[in-house]
MARLUM-416147 format. One line per 5 residues: number of its first residue (from 1); their letters; for each residue x, y, z of C-alpha. Coordinates in Angstrom, 2 decimals. Layout:
NUM = a = X:Y:Z; ... $
***
This chain:
1 = melkw = 80.82:108.99:64.68; 80.52:107.93:61.08; 80.02:110.91:58.76; 77.71:110.54:55.76; 78.83:112.36:52.65 $
6 = gvpff = 76.61:113.65:49.86; 77.05:112.72:46.22; 80.38:114.31:45.13; 80.31:117.02:42.54; 83.04:117.02:39.85 $
11 = rpwkp = 84.21:119.82:37.64; 84.35:119.06:33.87; 87.41:117.18:32.85; 90.00:119.30:30.94; 92.56:117.08:29.20 $
16 = lqfpt = 95.29:119.73:29.17; 95.36:119.82:32.95; 95.98:116.07:33.36; 98.85:114.91:31.19; 98.47:111.23:31.94 $
21 = lplll = 95.65:108.80:32.57; 97.14:107.38:35.81; 97.21:110.83:37.34; 93.57:111.30:36.39; 92.64:108.03:38.06 $
26 = lvlsl = 94.56:109.03:41.20; 92.71:112.32:41.51; 89.35:110.65:40.93; 90.07:108.04:43.62; 91.06:110.74:46.12 $
31 = cflsp = 87.83:112.58:45.47; 85.76:109.46:46.07; 87.67:108.42:49.19; 87.96:111.88:50.72; 85.71:114.52:49.14 $
36 = srcfd = 87.25:117.26:51.30; 90.41:116.93:49.22; 88.61:118.28:46.19; 86.97:121.37:47.65; 88.07:124.47:49.45 $
41 = lhpqd = 86.86:125.57:52.83; 83.83:127.79:52.75; 85.08:131.36:53.38; 82.68:131.94:56.27; 83.71:128.75:58.08 $
46 = kgsll = 87.37:129.48:57.41; 87.10:132.91:58.98; 85.21:131.56:62.00; 87.80:128.84:62.65; 90.67:131.34:62.37 $
51 = rfrss = 89.01:133.68:64.86; 88.48:130.70:67.19; 92.15:129.72:66.85; 93.30:133.23:67.73; 91.90:132.84:71.25 $
56 = vedpg = 93.35:129.36:71.82; 96.70:128.70:73.46; 98.48:126.09:71.36; 101.97:125.45:72.78; 102.42:122.38:70.58 $
61 = lrlas = 101.45:124.26:67.40; 98.94:121.54:66.62; 96.77:124.05:64.74; 99.63:125.54:62.75; 98.30:123.73:59.67 $
66 = wsgsn = 95.22:125.94:59.67; 96.26:127.96:56.64; 95.32:128.01:53.01; 91.93:126.87:51.77; 92.29:123.12:51.27 $
71 = ctnwt = 90.17:121.47:53.95; 92.32:118.36:54.05; 95.29:120.36:55.32; 93.45:121.65:58.36; 94.20:119.35:61.33 $
76 = gvsce = 91.05:117.94:62.92; 88.68:119.54:60.36; 86.40:117.71:57.93; 84.20:119.29:55.29; 81.18:118.21:53.32 $
81 = sqagr = 81.65:117.60:49.63; 79.75:120.29:47.75; 80.15:123.73:49.28; 83.08:122.98:51.56; 81.10:123.59:54.73 $
86 = vvsvn = 82.79:122.32:57.90; 80.82:119.46:59.45; 83.34:118.06:61.90; 85.90:119.57:64.28; 87.91:117.04:66.30 $
91 = lasmn = 90.58:118.65:68.48; 90.72:115.93:71.15; 93.88:115.67:73.29; 95.91:118.39:71.56; 97.08:120.20:74.72 $
96 = lsgev = 94.97:123.25:73.92; 93.75:125.76:76.50; 91.94:129.05:76.92; 88.30:130.00:76.66; 86.11:128.84:73.79 $
101 = rpalc = 85.09:131.96:71.90; 81.67:132.34:70.22; 83.39:132.36:66.83; 83.25:128.57:66.89; 79.46:128.73:67.02 $
106 = evsfl = 79.46:130.48:63.62; 80.42:127.19:61.95; 76.72:126.67:61.47; 76.75:123.31:59.64; 78.73:121.59:62.37 $
111 = eylnl = 77.55:118.05:63.16; 80.47:116.76:65.25; 82.40:118.81:67.83; 85.04:117.17:70.05; 87.23:119.33:72.30 $
116 = sgnsf = 87.88:116.63:74.92; 91.14:115.99:76.70; 92.38:119.57:76.70; 92.48:122.40:79.24; 89.72:124.68:77.99 $
121 = ngtip = 88.22:126.73:80.81; 85.48:129.21:81.51; 81.83:128.40:81.03; 80.28:126.39:78.25; 79.28:128.92:75.56 $
126 = tcfgs = 75.54:129.43:75.38; 75.85:129.90:71.63; 76.38:126.15:71.24; 72.58:126.02:71.31; 72.55:127.60:67.86 $
131 = lsslk = 74.36:124.64:66.26; 71.09:123.04:65.25; 72.73:120.29:63.18; 74.98:119.12:66.00; 74.77:115.40:66.71 $
136 = tldlg = 77.82:114.93:68.97; 79.10:117.42:71.54; 82.13:116.19:73.53; 83.69:118.66:75.95; 84.94:116.00:78.37 $
141 = hnsfg = 88.09:116.22:80.50; 88.64:119.94:80.41; 88.31:122.67:83.04; 84.89:124.04:82.21; 82.93:125.40:85.15 $
146 = gvvpd = 79.54:126.79:86.04; 76.36:125.03:84.97; 75.13:123.42:81.80; 73.49:126.26:79.85; 69.80:125.83:79.10 $
151 = dimkl = 70.53:126.66:75.46; 71.81:123.10:75.05; 68.20:121.93:75.14; 67.78:123.49:71.67; 69.99:120.76:70.18 $
156 = rqlre = 67.13:118.52:69.08; 69.33:116.36:66.84; 71.92:115.60:69.53; 72.84:111.93:69.93; 75.86:112.22:72.24 $
161 = lvlng = 76.41:114.72:75.05; 79.72:114.18:76.85; 80.71:116.64:79.57; 82.55:114.29:81.94; 85.78:115.15:83.73 $
166 = nrelg = 85.04:118.85:84.32; 85.33:119.11:88.08; 84.06:122.70:88.30; 80.99:121.93:86.23; 77.93:121.14:88.31 $
171 = gvlps = 74.78:122.40:89.90; 71.49:120.57:89.91; 70.93:118.32:86.93; 68.68:120.26:84.51; 65.11:118.98:84.45 $
176 = wignf = 65.21:118.97:80.63; 68.30:116.71:80.44; 66.21:113.62:79.76; 63.69:114.96:77.25; 65.30:117.67:75.12 $
181 = ssnle = 66.31:115.28:72.32; 64.45:112.16:71.33; 67.64:110.99:69.57; 69.94:111.13:72.60; 71.74:107.79:72.96 $
186 = rldlg = 74.71:108.68:75.14; 74.79:110.99:78.16; 78.05:111.21:80.09; 78.27:113.72:82.93; 80.64:111.68:85.11 $
191 = sssfh = 83.46:113.03:87.30; 81.84:116.43:87.73; 80.05:118.21:90.58; 76.37:117.68:89.92; 74.11:117.26:92.91 $
196 = gempd = 70.47:116.67:93.74; 68.30:113.86:92.46; 68.18:112.46:88.96; 65.26:113.89:86.94; 62.44:111.43:86.29 $
201 = slfhl = 62.85:112.01:82.56; 66.14:110.10:82.62; 64.33:106.94:83.68; 62.00:107.09:80.67; 64.08:108.39:77.74 $
206 = kslkh = 63.52:105.58:75.21; 66.51:106.38:72.98; 69.06:106.34:75.82; 71.62:103.51:75.63; 74.58:104.82:77.64 $
211 = ldlgd = 74.17:106.73:80.93; 77.21:107.71:83.01; 76.62:109.93:86.03; 79.37:108.42:88.16; 81.59:110.37:90.54 $
216 = nclsg = 79.23:113.24:91.34; 77.20:114.19:94.41; 73.81:112.86:93.32; 71.40:111.64:95.97; 68.08:109.85:96.21 $
221 = nihef = 66.89:106.35:95.44; 67.70:104.32:92.35; 64.47:103.65:90.50; 63.64:101.20:87.76; 64.70:102.32:84.28 $
226 = hqsle = 62.17:101.96:81.48; 64.38:101.90:78.40; 66.89:99.48:76.91; 70.01:100.77:78.58; 73.25:99.01:77.71 $
231 = flnls = 75.61:100.90:80.03; 74.72:102.32:83.46; 77.26:103.92:85.79; 76.02:105.66:88.93; 79.06:104.92:91.10 $
236 = snqlf = 80.64:107.30:93.63; 77.54:109.29:94.48; 75.33:109.52:97.55; 72.54:107.24:96.38; 70.71:105.17:98.97 $
241 = gtlpc = 67.94:102.63:99.28; 67.85:99.06:98.01; 68.74:97.52:94.69; 65.98:97.36:92.08; 65.70:94.43:89.68 $
246 = faalt = 66.20:96.47:86.47; 63.51:94.34:84.90; 63.31:96.38:81.68; 67.02:95.87:81.04; 67.18:92.08:81.11 $
251 = qsltv = 68.04:91.76:77.41; 70.20:94.87:76.98; 72.29:95.86:80.04; 75.94:94.81:79.77; 77.61:97.09:82.37 $
256 = ltlan = 76.12:97.97:85.77; 78.29:99.96:88.18; 76.76:101.22:91.41; 79.92:101.16:93.55; 80.68:103.61:96.35 $
261 = nslvg = 77.17:104.63:97.35; 75.04:103.92:100.42; 72.91:101.04:99.16; 71.55:98.73:101.84; 69.78:95.42:102.11 $
266 = giptc = 70.61:92.23:100.33; 71.39:91.45:96.71; 68.11:90.40:95.06; 68.29:87.19:93.04; 66.42:88.92:90.20 $
271 = iaslq = 69.71:90.69:89.35; 70.84:87.39:87.86; 68.09:87.68:85.23; 70.17:90.32:83.41; 71.04:87.99:80.57 $
276 = mlahl = 73.57:90.23:78.80; 75.37:91.45:81.91; 79.16:91.32:81.57; 80.29:93.70:84.32; 78.66:94.08:87.77 $
281 = nlsfn = 80.26:96.30:90.41; 78.42:96.82:93.71; 81.51:97.42:95.86; 81.82:100.01:98.64; 78.19:99.98:99.77 $
286 = hlsyg = 76.39:98.72:102.84; 74.93:95.56:101.37; 74.36:92.85:103.94; 73.01:89.36:104.53; 74.16:86.27:102.73 $
291 = ispkl = 74.22:85.50:99.02; 71.39:83.26:97.90; 72.35:80.01:96.11; 69.88:81.08:93.42; 72.03:84.08:92.51 $
296 = vftek = 73.82:82.52:89.55; 74.75:84.72:86.60; 75.10:83.65:83.00; 78.40:82.74:81.37; 78.49:86.23:79.82 $
301 = llvld = 79.47:87.75:83.19; 83.17:88.62:83.14; 83.55:90.84:86.23; 81.81:90.48:89.60; 82.89:92.90:92.32 $
306 = lsfnd = 81.03:92.79:95.64; 83.95:93.94:97.78; 83.79:96.34:100.74; 80.30:95.49:101.91; 78.86:93.72:104.92 $
311 = lsgpl = 77.95:90.45:103.23; 78.13:87.40:105.46; 77.55:83.67:105.55; 79.38:81.10:103.44; 80.94:81.95:100.12 $
316 = pgkva = 78.59:81.14:97.25; 79.38:77.75:95.79; 78.49:78.90:92.31; 78.26:82.51:91.24; 78.15:82.16:87.47 $
321 = eatek = 77.83:79.61:84.74; 81.11:78.73:83.09; 82.23:77.03:79.92; 85.63:76.18:78.54; 85.69:79.37:76.48 $
326 = sglvl = 83.77:81.88:78.59; 83.05:82.79:82.18; 84.25:84.99:85.00; 87.58:86.71:84.54; 87.61:88.71:87.81 $
331 = ldlsh = 85.92:87.77:91.09; 86.26:90.14:94.06; 84.46:89.26:97.30; 87.06:90.83:99.59; 86.42:93.02:102.64 $
336 = nrfsg = 83.21:91.38:103.76; 82.29:88.96:106.55; 82.16:85.71:104.63; 83.01:82.68:106.74; 83.61:78.97:106.36 $
341 = kiplk = 85.77:77.23:103.80; 86.62:78.26:100.27; 84.20:76.21:98.12; 85.71:73.79:95.63; 83.33:75.11:92.98 $
346 = itelk = 85.52:78.19:92.65; 88.22:75.99:91.14; 85.83:75.21:88.27; 85.89:78.82:87.02; 88.48:77.89:84.41 $
351 = slqal = 88.60:81.37:82.81; 89.28:83.15:86.12; 92.29:85.48:86.02; 91.94:87.41:89.30; 90.59:86.07:92.61 $
356 = flshn = 90.21:88.43:95.59; 88.87:86.88:98.83; 90.91:88.88:101.36; 89.69:90.45:104.61; 87.01:87.92:105.42 $
361 = qltga = 86.66:85.23:108.08; 87.48:82.23:105.94; 88.86:79.09:107.55; 90.19:75.74:106.46; 92.82:75.00:103.87 $
366 = ipari = 93.45:76.55:100.48; 91.74:74.23:97.98; 94.26:71.73:96.63; 92.76:71.98:93.15; 93.42:75.70:92.86 $
371 = gnlty = 96.05:74.79:90.29; 93.20:74.02:87.87; 92.83:77.78:87.39; 95.63:77.98:84.88; 94.75:81.52:83.75 $
376 = lqvid = 95.03:83.02:87.23; 97.27:86.06:87.45; 96.30:87.37:90.90; 95.42:85.43:94.06; 94.65:87.43:97.20 $
381 = lshns = 93.52:85.34:100.17; 95.12:87.57:102.80; 93.64:88.58:106.17; 91.63:85.45:106.85; 92.11:82.47:109.17 $
386 = lsgsi = 93.20:79.95:106.59; 95.32:77.06:107.88; 97.42:74.24:106.53; 100.26:74.67:104.08; 100.50:76.33:100.70 $
391 = pldiv = 99.26:73.61:98.32; 101.88:72.35:95.92; 99.21:72.26:93.23; 99.35:76.06:93.10; 102.24:75.76:90.65 $
396 = gcfql = 99.57:74.94:88.07; 98.79:78.68:88.08; 101.90:79.20:85.98; 100.80:82.68:84.81; 100.59:83.99:88.36 $
401 = lalll = 101.84:87.56:88.87; 100.77:88.21:92.48; 100.35:85.74:95.36; 99.11:87.33:98.58; 98.54:84.93:101.48 $
406 = nnnnl = 99.57:87.18:104.37; 97.84:87.40:107.75; 96.55:83.85:108.01; 97.48:80.78:110.05; 99.37:78.99:107.31 $
411 = sgeiq = 102.17:76.67:108.38; 104.62:74.23:106.84; 107.50:75.23:104.60; 107.97:76.94:101.27; 108.20:74.13:98.74 $
416 = pelda = 111.13:74.15:96.28; 108.70:73.50:93.43; 107.34:77.04:93.70; 110.12:78.07:91.35; 107.73:77.08:88.56 $
421 = ldslk = 105.94:80.41:89.12; 108.61:82.20:87.11; 106.29:85.14:86.21; 105.60:86.00:89.85; 106.16:89.68:90.72 $
426 = ildvs = 104.63:89.90:94.22; 105.00:87.25:96.95; 103.54:88.07:100.36; 103.19:85.30:102.95; 103.87:87.53:105.97 $
431 = hnkis = 102.19:87.11:109.35; 101.78:83.33:109.23; 103.49:80.38:110.91; 105.62:79.24:108.01; 109.03:77.80:108.93 $
436 = geipl = 112.13:76.36:107.32; 114.70:77.96:105.06; 114.32:79.83:101.79; 114.77:77.11:99.14; 117.68:77.59:96.78 $
441 = tlagl = 115.38:76.76:93.89; 113.55:80.06:94.38; 116.41:81.58:92.45; 114.20:80.75:89.48; 111.70:83.46:90.49 $
446 = kslev = 113.64:86.07:88.56; 110.61:88.35:88.05; 110.08:89.00:91.76; 109.79:92.67:92.67; 108.05:92.60:96.09 $
451 = vdlss = 108.86:89.90:98.66; 107.43:89.93:102.19; 108.18:86.91:104.40; 108.00:88.83:107.68; 106.50:87.62:110.96 $
456 = nsfsg = 106.93:83.91:110.42; 109.40:81.34:111.73; 111.82:81.20:108.82; 115.36:80.28:109.81; 118.80:79.72:108.37 $
461 = tlnda = 121.11:82.10:106.61; 120.45:84.30:103.59; 121.42:82.15:100.62; 122.43:83.32:97.18; 119.02:82.50:95.68 $
466 = itkwl = 117.93:86.01:96.63; 120.63:87.52:94.42; 118.77:86.23:91.35; 115.79:88.47:92.09; 117.29:91.20:89.98 $
471 = nlkyl = 114.13:93.35:89.85; 113.64:93.42:93.60; 112.12:96.66:94.95; 110.95:95.62:98.42; 112.34:92.92:100.70 $
476 = slahn = 111.05:92.24:104.21; 112.30:89.28:106.24; 111.51:90.93:109.59; 110.54:89.04:112.75; 111.83:85.62:111.86 $
481 = kfngd = 114.72:83.44:113.08; 117.27:84.12:110.36; 120.87:84.07:111.54; 124.43:84.33:110.33; 126.31:87.22:108.82 $
486 = lpswl = 124.73:89.76:106.50; 125.85:88.96:102.94; 127.98:91.42:100.99; 125.38:91.61:98.21; 122.60:92.84:100.50 $
491 = ftfga = 122.45:96.42:99.21; 123.30:95.82:95.55; 119.88:95.22:93.98; 119.25:97.39:90.96; 115.81:98.76:91.90 $
496 = iqmid = 115.64:98.27:95.67; 113.64:100.78:97.75; 113.29:99.09:101.11; 115.10:96.36:103.02; 113.72:95.25:106.39 $
501 = lsgnr = 115.62:92.54:108.26; 114.63:93.62:111.76; 113.83:91.25:114.60; 116.11:88.37:113.61; 119.42:86.94:114.84 $
506 = fsgfi = 121.78:88.31:112.24; 125.27:88.83:113.59; 128.60:90.14:112.41; 129.15:93.45:110.68; 127.02:95.60:108.39 $
511 = pdgnf = 128.40:95.11:104.87; 130.72:97.93:103.88; 130.11:97.88:100.13; 128.76:100.09:97.42; 125.13:100.87:98.02 $
516 = nisfh = 123.02:100.63:94.91; 122.12:103.87:93.12; 118.40:103.30:93.73; 118.93:104.23:97.37; 120.17:107.61:96.15 $
521 = knken = 117.01:108.35:94.20; 113.50:108.96:95.42; 111.30:109.69:92.42; 107.82:108.82:93.64; 108.09:110.05:97.20 $
526 = sdraa = 110.10:113.26:96.83; 107.05:115.51:96.93; 105.58:114.13:100.14; 105.27:116.54:103.00; 107.81:116.13:105.73 $
531 = eepmr = 105.05:116.00:108.31; 103.43:112.95:106.74; 103.27:110.20:109.38; 105.40:107.15:108.78; 103.57:104.03:107.71 $
536 = naeik = 104.01:100.60:106.20; 104.67:100.07:102.56; 101.43:99.79:100.63; 100.76:97.78:97.53; 97.74:98.75:95.48 $
541 = isatv = 96.91:96.15:92.88; 94.79:97.09:89.90; 93.19:94.39:87.82; 90.76:95.46:85.12; 89.23:93.62:82.23 $
546 = idgte = 89.86:95.17:78.83; 89.16:94.06:75.29; 86.54:91.56:76.29; 88.37:88.90:78.28; 91.89:90.29:78.72 $
551 = lsfsy = 93.01:91.22:82.23; 95.21:94.27:82.69; 97.35:93.90:85.83; 99.33:96.68:87.48; 100.38:97.62:90.97 $
556 = klssa = 101.71:100.66:92.77; 104.25:100.29:95.54; 104.16:103.17:98.03; 107.27:102.61:100.10; 109.79:104.75:101.82 $
561 = iaidl = 113.45:104.53:100.85; 114.39:102.65:103.99; 116.80:100.29:105.70; 115.77:98.54:108.93; 118.30:96.23:110.60 $
566 = sdnll = 117.06:96.79:114.15; 116.75:94.19:116.90; 119.54:91.88:115.75; 122.98:90.94:117.06; 125.04:93.16:114.78 $
571 = rgeip = 128.34:94.58:115.99; 131.19:96.73:114.80; 131.12:100.22:113.37; 128.45:101.60:111.05; 129.93:101.93:107.55 $
576 = dvlfq = 130.55:105.53:106.52; 128.97:104.88:103.13; 125.63:104.29:104.81; 125.52:107.96:105.81; 126.29:109.11:102.28 $
581 = vkgle = 123.05:107.72:100.84; 121.33:111.00:100.03; 117.98:109.48:99.06; 117.50:107.46:102.24; 114.39:108.43:104.21 $
586 = ymnls = 114.23:105.96:107.11; 117.05:104.11:108.84; 116.67:101.99:111.94; 119.71:100.25:113.42; 118.51:100.22:117.04 $
591 = ynsld = 118.84:97.33:119.50; 122.14:95.94:118.27; 125.70:96.07:119.60; 127.11:98.57:117.14; 130.01:100.64:118.38 $
596 = gpvpr = 132.33:103.39:117.29; 131.50:106.92:116.17; 128.59:108.06:114.00; 129.48:109.95:110.81; 127.99:113.32:110.05 $
601 = lekmw = 124.41:113.53:108.74; 124.36:116.80:106.81; 124.20:115.15:103.38; 121.20:112.94:104.15; 118.78:115.60:102.96 $
606 = nlral = 115.76:113.31:102.56; 116.13:111.68:105.97; 112.85:111.54:107.90; 113.62:109.10:110.70; 116.88:107.87:112.23 $
611 = dlshn = 116.97:105.43:115.15; 120.38:104.35:116.46; 119.24:103.83:120.04; 120.27:100.99:122.36; 123.70:100.35:120.90 $
616 = llsgr = 127.29:100.94:122.10; 128.00:103.95:119.91; 130.53:106.38:121.28; 132.35:109.59:120.56; 130.68:112.88:119.76 $
621 = ipgni = 127.15:113.07:118.45; 126.72:113.71:114.72; 127.25:117.29:113.62; 124.78:119.99:112.68; 121.36:118.53:111.80 $
626 = stlkn = 119.50:121.82:111.49; 119.65:121.50:107.69; 117.70:118.23:107.73; 114.30:119.87:107.32; 112.45:116.59:106.68 $
631 = lvlln = 113.66:114.90:109.86; 110.72:114.11:112.17; 112.20:111.38:114.37; 115.66:111.15:115.88; 116.64:108.65:118.55 $
636 = lsyns = 120.25:108.33:119.68; 119.39:107.33:123.23; 121.08:104.69:125.38; 124.51:104.70:123.82; 127.86:105.97:125.08 $
641 = fsgav = 128.08:109.33:123.37; 130.09:111.99:125.16; 131.00:115.62:124.86; 129.04:118.80:124.32; 125.63:119.13:122.65 $
646 = pvnqg = 125.44:122.56:120.97; 122.03:124.16:121.38; 122.07:125.75:117.92; 122.49:122.64:115.77; 118.94:121.32:115.73 $
651 = yqrfp = 118.93:118.77:118.53; 116.49:120.83:120.59; 113.75:119.67:118.16; 113.98:116.14:119.55; 113.55:116.07:123.32 $
656 = galag = 114.71:112.79:124.81; 116.64:111.80:121.69; 119.92:111.79:123.65; 118.70:110.27:126.91; 120.78:107.53:128.43 $
661 = npglc = 124.10:109.03:127.34; 125.60:110.13:130.69; 128.69:111.57:129.03; 126.74:114.28:127.18; 126.09:117.79:128.39 $
666 = vapsg = 124.58:121.00:127.02; 126.98:123.60:125.64; 125.48:126.92:124.49; 128.55:127.82:122.45; 129.37:124.33:121.29 $
671 = egcng = 132.93:124.53:122.67; 132.49:123.40:126.22; 130.02:122.58:128.96; 129.06:124.84:131.81; 127.64:122.10:133.93 $
676 = aslpg = 124.19:122.18:132.35; 122.66:118.74:132.16; 120.73:117.26:129.25; 116.93:117.56:129.27; 115.38:114.47:130.66 $
681 = ktfee = 118.21:113.60:133.08; 116.58:111.84:135.99; 119.32:111.41:138.57; 119.33:113.97:141.38; 122.59:115.66:142.24 $
686 = vegpi = 124.32:113.82:145.09; 127.66:114.72:146.66; 130.49:112.52:145.52; 130.60:110.37:142.35; 130.87:107.18:144.37 $
691 = vvwvf = 127.38:107.71:145.81; 125.81:107.70:142.34; 127.82:104.63:141.29; 126.87:102.68:144.41; 123.17:103.24:143.95 $
696 = cvsaf = 123.36:102.53:140.22; 125.00:99.18:140.93; 122.48:98.46:143.63; 119.54:99.28:141.38; 121.02:97.16:138.56 $
701 = vsfyf = 121.47:94.13:140.79; 118.25:94.37:142.74; 115.84:95.36:140.00; 117.46:94.07:136.79; 114.48:92.16:135.47 $
706 = gvvvf = 111.84:94.54:136.75; 113.40:97.89:135.84; 115.83:97.27:132.98; 114.81:94.19:131.01; 111.08:94.69:130.81 $
711 = pnyif = 111.29:98.35:129.68; 113.73:97.20:127.01; 111.00:94.92:125.75; 108.53:97.75:125.68; 110.89:100.28:124.09 $
716 = gylnl = 111.92:97.75:121.49; 108.37:96.90:120.62; 107.28:100.52:120.43; 110.21:101.33:118.20; 109.40:98.49:115.82 $
721 = qflmd = 105.76:99.41:115.88; 106.61:103.02:114.95; 108.24:102.01:111.68; 106.46:98.75:110.86; 103.08:99.29:112.56 $
726 = pkhtg = 102.02:95.60:113.04; 98.59:96.60:114.35; 98.14:93.20:115.97; 98.62:92.27:119.59; 100.09:89.00:118.38 $
731 = ellkh = 103.16:90.93:117.27; 103.93:91.93:120.84; 103.62:88.32:121.98; 105.91:87.10:119.18; 108.46:89.76:120.03 $
736 = lekqn = 108.36:88.93:123.74; 108.73:85.21:123.00; 111.77:85.86:120.85; 113.37:88.04:123.50; 112.60:85.35:126.08 $
741 = ellse = 114.53:82.83:124.01; 117.51:85.17:123.70; 117.51:85.83:127.44; 117.35:82.11:128.20; 120.37:81.46:126.01 $
746 = shssi = 122.42:84.09:127.83; 121.10:83.24:131.32; 124.26:81.57:132.53; 126.55:84.43:131.54; 124.18:87.00:133.05 $
751 = shelh = 124.05:85.03:136.30; 127.82:85.04:136.48; 127.95:88.77:135.88; 125.27:89.38:138.51; 127.25:87.38:141.02 $
756 = qlqve = 130.32:89.51:140.36; 128.26:92.67:140.68; 126.85:91.48:144.00; 130.38:91.04:145.31; 131.34:94.46:144.05 $
761 = eemlm = 128.17:95.89:145.58; 129.09:94.59:149.02; 132.53:96.11:148.76; 131.18:99.43:147.53; 128.51:99.52:150.23 $
766 = rkfhq = 131.18:99.12:152.89; 133.15:102.00:151.34; 129.96:104.02:151.03; 129.12:103.65:154.74; 132.66:104.52:155.67 $
771 = lmqaq = 132.53:107.60:153.44; 129.13:108.67:154.77; 130.29:108.32:158.35; 133.37:110.39:157.60; 131.31:113.10:155.83 $
776 = alnkk = 128.75:113.18:158.65; 131.46:113.50:161.22; 133.13:116.34:159.33; 129.88:118.31:158.91; 128.92:117.74:162.52 $
781 = nengd = 132.22:119.14:163.59; 131.68:122.17:161.28; 128.12:123.19:162.24; 127.00:120.82:164.90; 124.21:119.15:162.81 $
786 = picne = 124.18:115.65:161.28; 123.94:115.38:157.49; 120.68:113.46:157.73; 118.89:111.09:159.99; 118.18:107.45:159.20 $
791 = ddqkg = 114.73:108.09:157.73; 116.09:110.76:155.38; 118.78:108.41:154.22; 116.20:105.72:153.37; 114.11:108.28:151.53 $
796 = ntavl = 117.05:109.38:149.40; 117.82:105.79:148.60; 114.28:105.17:147.44; 114.31:108.24:145.21; 117.55:107.26:143.54 $
***
C-alpha cells in the first residue's frame, strides 16, 4: 500500500551544526525522501511496540533493531513526518511466533498492519477494532484460530482484510463481512475453515474488487455478483448448482476459479462474454454435456482448465481467439470423456505452452502440424486411443520439456530425429505398440531425467546412447523384447532412483560394479511409513502461468529407490555389492536363473520388498532379518536353499516366503533341525524317500503344462503386478504371449528332457512296485494285515 506523507516540518537551520553545504543538501534530501529519518518515534508508540515485542518469540533476532528513538532504525516500522506517530508495521515473513498482545493495539495511528507469513497463534485480538485509521490488515498464513471477532466491523476505513492461510480460523462467515466498510476492495479468507453460505452482502458490495474464499467448507449456490469484481476464487468448497453468467462482470473479471466444487450442468456460452477474462479454472466439478462451438473466448484468455469433469462429445475446434502475440498459454481438457480426433485448429494456438488432453477417448493420429506450436513445453496426450506413429514434425516443439504419450495405440519406431528435443526432461511412451531399437542419436537428449518405454515391443541391446542421459532419475524398459548382456554402466547414473528392466530377454550376469551413491540415499521417501502399500512411480507435473504469459514448469517424481530385473534370463551369482546398498527400498530379481548363495541383509535398513523367488539360489538363507523393520514383503520361494531356519530371526513374519525349498527345515535354536517341517509344506509323509521321488517324477511328466507351467505364468504375473501394478488386463495377455514365445523356443529341449524322464519313470515305477510288494509282504508276515488295498493305493496316489 502506498503511504501518503504530510508536508514535512523542518527545524530552523543552524550554520554551526552543518560545516559544509554538501552535507546540508544530503540531510535535506533524506528528509524529503524519507521523513521518518528526521523525526523520533513518538514515546507512546515506542513503548507500545516494545511491550508487543516482549511477548514475541524472535529466534532470528529480526526485531533486535528496535532500540533508540530513530524510526528509520526500527525494522518494519514507518512513521509519519510531524509527530513521529507510527503509521505502518510490516513484519511479514520474519519467522515470528507467539500471541499478539493488546499492546500493539495502542499504536492508535496505525494505517497498515502486516503480520503475514509467521507463526502467530491464539485468537485475533478484539482490540484491533479500536484501530480506527487502519486501512490494511494482513494476518495471513499464521496459526490464528477461533472466529473473526465482531470488533473488526468497526474498521470503517478498511480497504484490505487478509486472513487467509489460518487453518484453525473459521466458523460461519459473519453476516457483516460484506457491509462493514464501504471502502473494502480486497477480502481474502482463503485456506481457512469457514463454513455455511456466503452472506448476500458479499454479492452487492460495490467497492469489492478481489474476493478469495477458496479452500474452505462453504456451501450453497453461486449467485450473480453485482459489482465490478476483478478476481474471484471460490475453489475447493462445497458449492453446488449451475454456473451463472456473471453478467455484471463482463468488463472487469480477469480471474475466475471455481475448481473442486460440485457444480453440475453444462458450460453456458455466456461465460465467453467475459471480455477481460485471462484465467478460467472449472476443473474438478461435475460439469457435463458437450462444449458448444459458440463458446469462444477472447484473445485475452491465457489459461483454460476444464479438467476432471464429465464433459463429452468432440473436442472444441476453437476455444479462444488467437493472434501472433497473444492467446492461450495453457489448455487443460484432461480427465473427461471427449472423443473423436484432435482438431487441427488446436495447432493454430501459436502461443500455447502446455497442452493437456490425457484421460479421454480420443482416436486417430496425433496432428502432423503439432510442430507449429513452437512454444510448447508440455504435451500430455496419454490414456487415450490414439494410433499411428509419433509425427516427425513434433521436433518443431524444440522447447519441449515433457512428452507424455503413454497408454495409447501408437506404433512405428522412435525416429532418430527426436534428438532435436534437447531440452526434454520427461519422455513417457509406455503402454503402446512401438517397436525397433533405441536410436543412437538419442544420446543428444542430455536433459532427460525420466524415461519410460515400458510395455512396448522395443528390441535390441542397450546401446551407449543411454549413458549420455547424465541426469537420469527414473528408467523403465520393462515388458519389451530387449536382449543381450546388461551393460557395466547400468547402475552408474548420478541421480538414479529407479531402474526397471523386468520382463525382457536380458541374459548374462548382473554387473558387479560400483553402484552409484544415489542408491544409498533416500531423501524424499525416508519419512514414509513402512506400512505404506507399494505403488508405481508417480509424476506430478505443475504448469502455472506467471508474470502474464510466462509458464512455470515443475514436476515431482514420487518413486521408490528400486531395482527390478525380474523375468529375464539372467544367470550367475548376485553381486555382493547389491546387498550393501543401504538406501535401496525395493529389489526384484525373481524369475531368472541366478544361482549361488545370498549375502546377508542386515545392512539394508530401508528395504521394504525383496523378491528372489523362482531362481536357482542355494546355500543357507540370509541371516537375521528381524532388524529390517520396514520390510513388508519377502519372497525367497522356489529356490534350492537348504539348512535350518531359526524361528527367532524374523522369518516368521512372512509365511510362505520359503516355500518350494525342500532342503529347509525349522530349527528353534538355529543350530539344527528336529524334524519340524516348514509352514506350507504340502507333501504328506510317506515311508521311504523313493516313494516321494517316484510320485514327483510322475506328477512332473504327466501334468507339466497343467500344474507347473501355468501356475508359473500366474505367479510371475502377480509378482510383476505387485511391484508395477499395470492395472490393465492387456498386461496379462502381453505377458502370456511373451512366455508362450519363450516356451516355443525351448520346446525341442523340453521334449527331449520329458522323454528321458518318461524312461526314468518307467524304471522307477518298476522299482517302486517291487519295493511295495516287498514291504507289503514283510508287514503281512509281521501282523497278518496288508499295508493297503488297491483302492487305498489309488487314493494315496491321487493325493500326492
